[in-house]
C-alpha positions in Angstrom: -48.1 -4.2 -31.5 -44.6 -5.8 -31.4 -41.9 -4.3 -29.1 -38.3 -4.4 -30.2 -36.1 -6.1 -27.7 -32.7 -4.7 -26.8 -30.0 -7.0 -28.0 -28.0 -8.8 -25.3 -24.9 -6.9 -24.3 -21.6 -8.0 -25.6 -18.1 -7.2 -24.4 -17.7 -4.6 -27.1 -21.0 -2.9 -26.5 -20.6 -2.9 -22.7 -17.2 -1.3 -22.9 -18.5 1.3 -25.4 -21.2 2.2 -23.0 -18.9 2.4 -20.0 -16.4 4.5 -21.9 -18.8 7.3 -21.8 -18.3 7.5 -18.0 -14.8 6.0 -17.4 -11.4 5.7 -18.8 -11.3 2.8 -21.3 -8.6 0.9 -19.4 -10.6 1.2 -16.2 -13.7 -0.1 -17.9 -11.8 -3.1 -19.3 -10.4 -3.9 -15.8 -13.8 -3.8 -14.2 -15.5 -5.9 -17.0 -12.7 -8.5 -16.7 -13.4 -8.6 -12.9 -17.1 -8.9 -13.4 -16.7 -11.7 -15.9 -13.9 -13.5 -14.1 -11.8 -13.2 -17.2 -8.5 -11.6 -18.2 -8.2 -8.4 -20.1 -6.5 -10.3 -22.9 -9.6 -12.5 -23.2 -11.8 -9.4 -23.6 -9.6 -8.1 -26.4 -9.6 -11.5 -28.1 -13.4 -12.0 -27.9 -15.2 -8.6 -28.2 -18.3 -10.5 -29.5 -18.8 -12.5 -26.3 -22.3 -12.1 -24.9 -22.6 -11.0 -21.2 -25.0 -13.5 -19.6 -26.7 -13.9 -16.3 -25.9 -11.3 -13.6 -22.8 -10.0 -15.4 -24.4 -6.9 -17.0 -25.9 -5.7 -13.7 -22.7 -6.5 -11.8 -20.6 -4.6 -14.4 -23.1 -1.6 -14.3 -22.8 -1.4 -10.6 -19.0 -1.4 -10.7 -19.0 1.3 -13.3 -21.4 3.4 -11.2 -19.2 3.0 -8.1 -16.1 3.9 -10.0 -17.8 6.9 -11.6 -18.6 8.1 -8.1 -14.9 8.0 -7.3 -14.4 4.6 -5.5 -10.9 3.3 -6.1 -10.4 0.6 -8.7 -8.3 -1.4 -6.2 -11.2 -1.7 -3.7 -13.7 -2.6 -6.5 -11.6 -5.5 -7.8 -10.1 -6.3 -4.4 -6.5 -6.3 -5.6 -3.5 -4.1 -6.3 -0.1 -5.1 -7.7 3.0 -4.0 -5.7 6.6 -5.1 -6.2 5.2 -7.5 -8.8 3.0 -9.1 -6.1 -0.7 -9.3 -6.4 -2.1 -8.1 -3.1 -5.6 -8.4 -1.7 -6.9 -5.0 -0.6 -10.0 -3.8 1.2 -11.2 -0.4 2.5 -9.5 -1.4 5.8 -6.1 -0.8 4.3 -4.2 1.9 2.4 -3.9 1.0 -1.3 -0.2 0.3 -2.0 1.4 2.8 -4.3 4.4 2.7 -6.7 6.3 5.4 -4.8 6.5 3.1 -1.8 8.7 0.8 -3.8 11.5 3.3 -3.2 11.2 2.4 0.5 11.6 -1.3 -0.3 14.8 -0.5 -2.4 16.3 1.6 0.4 15.5 -1.1 3.0 17.0 -3.9 0.9 20.2 -1.9 0.5 20.6 -2.1 4.3 19.8 -5.8 4.8 22.3 -8.6 4.2 21.5 -10.9 1.3 22.4 -14.2 2.9 22.7 -13.6 6.7 20.1 -13.7 9.3 18.6 -10.3 10.3 15.6 -8.9 12.0 13.1 -6.4 10.6 10.2 -4.5 12.2 7.6 -2.9 10.0 5.2 -0.4 11.6 1.7 0.2 10.3 1.8 -2.7 7.9 -1.7 -2.3 6.4 -2.0 -4.8 3.5 1.4 -6.2 4.4 2.9 -5.0 1.2 6.2 -3.8 2.6 6.8 -6.7 4.9 5.8 -9.3 2.2 8.1 -7.7 -0.4 11.0 -7.7 2.1 10.3 -11.3 3.0 10.3 -12.4 -0.6 13.6 -10.6 -1.3 15.3 -11.6 2.0 13.9 -15.0 3.0 16.4 -15.3 5.8 15.0 -12.2 7.6 12.9 -12.6 10.7 10.1 -10.0 10.2 7.6 -8.6 12.6 4.8 -6.4 11.2 2.4 -4.3 13.3 -0.8 -2.5 12.9 -3.3 -0.9 15.2 -6.2 -2.3 13.1 -7.2 -5.9 13.5 -9.1 -5.6 10.2 -5.9 -4.5 8.4 -3.9 -7.4 10.0 -6.5 -9.9 8.7 -5.8 -8.6 5.2 -2.0 -8.7 5.8 -2.1 -12.3 7.1 -4.2 -13.3 4.1 -1.6 -11.7 1.7 1.3 -13.3 3.5 -0.3 -16.7 3.2 -1.0 -16.2 -0.5 2.6 -15.5 -1.1 4.0 -18.2 1.2 6.0 -15.9 3.5 6.4 -16.3 7.3 5.8 -13.0 9.1 4.8 -12.4 12.7 1.9 -10.0 12.7 1.2 -8.1 16.0 -1.6 -5.7 16.9 -0.5 -2.5 18.6 0.2 1.2 18.5 3.6 1.7 16.8 6.5 0.6 19.0 4.1 -0.4 21.9 3.3 -3.5 19.9 6.7 -5.1 20.4 7.4 -4.4 24.0 10.5 -3.1 25.8 13.9 -4.5 25.1 13.3 -6.1 21.7 15.7 -4.9 19.0 15.9 -5.1 15.2 18.4 -4.5 12.5 15.9 -2.5 10.5 12.7 -0.6 11.4 10.7 0.5 8.4 7.4 2.3 8.0 5.2 4.2 5.6 3.3 6.1 8.3 0.5 8.7 8.0 2.1 11.9 6.7 -0.7 14.0 5.2 -1.6 17.2 7.0 -5.0 17.1 8.8 -6.2 20.1 6.8 -4.9 19.0 3.5 -7.8 19.3 1.0 -6.5 16.2 -0.8 -8.0 14.1 2.0 -11.4 14.9 0.7 -10.6 14.2 -2.9 -10.1 11.2 -5.2 -9.1 7.8 -3.8 -8.1 9.3 -0.4 -11.8 9.9 0.4 -12.3 6.1 0.6 -9.0 5.1 2.3 -8.7 4.7 6.1 -8.1 8.2 7.6 -6.0 6.7 10.3 -3.5 5.6 7.7 -3.2 9.0 6.1 -3.6 11.8 8.7 -0.3 12.8 10.2 -1.5 15.7 12.3 -1.3 19.5 11.8 2.0 19.4 9.9 1.8 15.7 8.8 4.8 14.8 10.9 3.3 13.6 14.2 3.7 9.9 13.5 7.1 10.4 12.0 8.3 12.2 15.2 7.0 9.5 17.4 8.5 6.7 15.4 11.9 8.4 15.2 11.8 9.1 19.0 10.8 5.5 20.0 12.6 3.5 17.3 16.2 4.1 18.6 15.5 1.9 21.7 14.4 -0.9 19.4 17.3 -0.7 17.0 20.4 -2.9 17.3 23.7 -0.9 17.4 24.3 0.1 13.8 20.6 -0.6 12.9 18.7 1.5 10.4 15.4 3.4 10.4 13.7 3.9 7.0 10.6 6.1 6.6 8.5 7.2 3.7 7.3 10.8 3.8 5.6 13.4 1.7 7.4 14.8 -1.4 8.0 18.2 0.4 8.9 16.8 3.9 12.5 15.6 3.3 14.2 18.6 5.1 11.9 18.3 8.1 12.4 14.5 8.3 16.2 14.8 8.1 16.1 17.4 10.9 14.0 15.2 13.1 16.3 12.3 12.6 19.5 14.3 13.3 18.0 16.0 16.4 17.1 12.5 17.7 20.8 11.4 17.4 20.7 9.3 14.3 23.7 9.2 12.0 24.2 8.7 8.3 20.9 10.6 7.7 20.0 11.0 4.0 17.0 11.5 1.7 16.3 9.1 -1.2 14.2 9.7 -4.3 11.6 7.6 -5.9 11.3 6.8 -9.7 9.9 10.2 -10.3 12.9 11.8 -8.8 11.1 13.1 -5.7 12.5 12.7 -2.3 10.2 10.3 -0.6 12.3 8.2 1.8 14.5 9.3 4.7 17.0 6.9 6.5 19.1 7.2 9.6 21.4 4.9 11.6 21.7 4.2 15.2 25.3 4.7 16.3 27.2 1.7 17.6 
């Protein structure tokens, strides 16, 4: 008795099967990664046969995504500020709202003069690298408590040809006493410890240390605000990302610590996500 053989999978059939479990755009992204091809090539050649280990590799990616694992970790990359950045589970996935922090920082850095920048909690290096690309004359130091995260950041800096000094350490402790900067910038942990979102979606897979900001989400922000003043040059700026509902509290923390010109800034969605303050001369 003859047995009918299943036809080899094609781009079109594999995407159709995956679409039963995933969003179609996510399925295309994962198949392009499994094939080592572009999404445009998938569209142009839906009849292409998936050979060798590709079907199994794609099936494994689909299963992991269906279980909630972030796309960025599955493909090992996320775009930020038009830069393709390598990401792993050792680092927070860069998000579009953080681009508002880049914009506010750039407004406070000279375009053609030497300046110094300190980024705290660099993770993938996204913020430091974006600033280095936009202000090549800036001397940038970026810190993180995780050596695994710093390895990712160093790799990304090398990929984009920027010179950044990466230092391991706990917030301002990493740079030592007496060192001053024109700008200190950070996207610190600001999610409340008991926030249920920490157990949902992508956040389940991201490093907890990069998310958990304590009982009210402001522990790290308070520490940075307190310690950064002694590391800012006269007239230097502190710029912090925070949660969409934390702007009033962040402004209050900055004012109480003696910063001037304190203001909140919105992201592209119109939500207040960045707070800035200036050290008096």
